[in-house]
C-alpha positions as CSV (number, residue, x, y, z in Angstrom):
1,M,-168.1,42.8,72.3
2,K,-167.0,44.2,69.0
3,N,-163.7,46.0,68.7
4,N,-164.1,49.3,66.9
5,T,-160.7,50.6,67.8
6,V,-158.2,51.9,65.3
7,T,-154.6,52.0,66.1
8,K,-153.3,55.5,67.1
9,D,-150.8,55.4,64.2
10,R,-153.4,54.4,61.7
11,R,-155.7,57.2,62.8
12,K,-152.9,59.7,62.6
13,Q,-152.1,58.6,59.0
14,S,-155.7,58.7,58.0
15,W,-156.1,62.3,59.3
16,K,-152.8,63.3,57.6
17,D,-154.0,61.8,54.3
18,G,-157.3,63.5,54.6
19,G,-155.6,66.7,55.5
20,V,-153.5,66.6,52.3
21,A,-156.6,65.9,50.2
22,A,-158.4,68.8,51.9
23,T,-155.5,71.1,51.3
24,R,-155.3,70.2,47.6
25,Y,-159.1,70.8,47.4
26,D,-158.7,74.2,49.1
27,W,-156.0,75.1,46.6
28,A,-158.2,74.0,43.6
29,T,-161.3,75.9,44.9
30,P,-160.1,79.2,46.4
31,N,-163.6,80.5,46.9
32,A,-164.5,77.6,49.3
33,R,-164.6,78.1,53.0
34,K,-163.2,75.4,55.4
35,S,-165.9,74.0,57.7
36,S,-165.6,73.8,61.4
37,K,-164.5,70.6,63.1
38,Q,-168.0,70.1,64.4
39,E,-169.5,70.6,60.9
40,D,-167.0,68.1,59.6
41,I,-167.9,65.5,62.2
42,E,-171.6,65.9,62.5
43,M,-172.6,67.0,59.0
44,H,-169.9,65.3,56.9
45,V,-169.0,68.7,55.4
46,D,-165.3,69.7,54.8
47,F,-165.9,72.9,52.8
48,W,-168.6,75.3,52.0
49,H,-169.3,76.9,48.6
50,G,-171.8,79.5,49.8
51,P,-174.7,77.5,51.3
52,D,-173.6,74.2,49.8
53,G,-171.3,71.8,51.7
54,V,-168.8,69.4,50.1
55,D,-167.3,66.4,51.7
56,V,-163.8,65.6,50.3
57,K,-162.8,62.0,50.0
58,G,-159.0,61.5,49.5
59,N,-156.9,58.6,48.3
60,N,-159.3,57.0,45.8
61,L,-158.3,54.7,42.9
62,P,-160.4,54.6,39.6
63,D,-161.3,51.0,40.3
64,E,-161.8,51.3,44.1
65,I,-164.0,54.1,45.4
66,W,-165.5,53.3,48.8
67,I,-169.0,54.5,49.6
68,E,-170.1,54.7,53.3
69,F,-173.7,54.0,54.2
70,R,-172.9,53.5,57.9
71,N,-169.7,54.3,59.7
72,V,-167.7,52.0,62.0
73,H,-170.0,52.8,64.9
74,G,-173.1,52.0,62.9
75,N,-174.1,55.7,62.6
76,R,-175.1,57.3,59.3
77,G,-172.2,57.4,57.0
78,W,-171.2,60.3,54.7
79,L,-173.5,59.1,51.9
80,I,-176.4,60.1,54.2
81,G,-174.7,63.2,55.5
82,D,-175.7,66.9,54.9
83,A,-173.2,67.7,52.1
84,K,-174.6,68.7,48.8
85,W,-171.5,67.5,47.0
86,I,-169.0,64.7,47.4
87,A,-165.5,65.3,45.9
88,F,-163.4,62.2,45.4
89,E,-159.7,62.9,44.9
90,I,-158.5,60.6,42.1
91,C,-154.9,61.4,41.0
92,E,-155.5,59.6,37.6
93,V,-158.0,62.2,36.6
94,G,-155.8,65.1,37.7
95,G,-157.9,66.3,40.5
96,Y,-161.3,65.7,42.1
97,V,-164.4,64.0,40.7
98,R,-167.4,65.9,42.2
99,V,-170.9,64.6,42.2
100,E,-174.1,65.5,44.0
101,R,-174.4,63.4,47.1
102,E,-178.2,62.8,46.7
103,E,-177.8,61.7,43.1
104,L,-175.0,59.3,44.2
105,L,-177.3,58.0,47.0
106,D,-180.1,57.4,44.6
107,W,-177.7,55.7,42.1
108,C,-176.4,53.5,45.0
109,L,-179.9,52.6,46.1
110,E,-180.7,51.4,42.6
111,N,-177.3,49.7,41.8
112,V,-175.8,48.5,45.0
113,S,-177.0,45.2,46.4
114,M,-178.1,45.5,50.0
115,V,-177.1,42.0,50.8
116,V,-174.2,42.3,53.3
117,S,-171.1,40.4,52.7
118,S,-168.1,39.9,55.0
119,K,-165.8,39.4,52.0
120,K,-164.0,42.4,50.6
121,D,-163.6,40.7,47.2
122,D,-167.4,40.7,46.9
123,A,-167.8,44.5,47.7
124,Y,-168.1,45.8,44.2
125,R,-171.7,47.2,44.0
126,S,-172.5,45.3,47.1
127,L,-172.7,46.1,50.8
128,Y,-169.6,45.0,52.8
129,Q,-169.1,44.9,56.6
130,R,-165.7,44.6,58.0
131,A,-165.1,42.1,60.8
132,G,-165.5,43.7,64.3
133,R,-167.1,46.8,62.8
134,E,-170.6,48.1,62.4
135,D,-169.9,49.8,59.1
136,K,-171.8,49.3,55.8
137,I,-169.7,50.2,52.8
138,A,-169.6,49.4,49.2
139,K,-167.0,49.7,46.4
140,I,-167.8,51.4,43.1
141,A,-165.6,52.6,40.3
142,L,-164.9,55.7,38.3
143,H,-167.1,54.6,35.4
144,D,-170.0,54.3,37.9
145,L,-169.6,58.0,38.9
146,Q,-169.4,59.0,35.2
147,E,-173.1,57.8,34.9
148,L,-174.2,60.6,37.1
149,A,-175.5,63.9,35.5
150,S,-173.6,65.9,38.1
151,Y,-170.2,64.3,37.3
152,T,-167.6,67.0,36.9
153,V,-163.8,67.1,37.3
154,I,-162.2,69.8,39.4
155,P,-158.5,69.9,38.3
156,Y,-155.6,70.3,40.7
157,R,-154.1,73.7,40.8
158,N,-151.1,73.8,38.5
159,W,-148.9,76.1,40.5
160,Y,-147.6,76.7,44.0
161,I,-145.9,79.5,46.0
162,S,-142.2,78.8,46.5
163,P,-141.3,78.9,50.3
164,L,-137.9,80.3,49.4
165,T,-138.8,83.1,47.0
166,E,-142.6,83.5,47.7
167,K,-143.1,83.6,44.0
168,K,-145.7,81.7,42.0
169,M,-144.1,78.6,40.5
170,N,-145.7,76.6,37.6
171,I,-145.8,72.9,37.9
């Protein structure tokens, strides 16, 4: 029997990190509407821009962006979800790199090896499955995303509201 459990503390930290990335995205795109919890789980959509959904992926590094074909339970991952856009938070670019999900999927099908490895070091542009999990993920890099025609950067908002004075403060 495979063990797909994640520690309670790790799950809380993951939700917290995702919540921070989602809050920053919400600030950067004030016309977006937050999805419901059901839409988030079933459709892989965090926000709506009119009829178009976006799935926000936080905590990415320029040389380590994880793509999910299958989740830990073996179900379709967010790359095969219903979102039109994927927005990767990458602090080094000063915000979010947004690409069309279907274009990214097509790129991955052309450029990612479907030979599954159990070694994380071999995961760049290759499927990787973690021990005890049913996921299928691959690592790509920022320069890979830059090959996509839909590549765009959504910058972080450069101000906030002071909790003390309730005035707009520049960063």
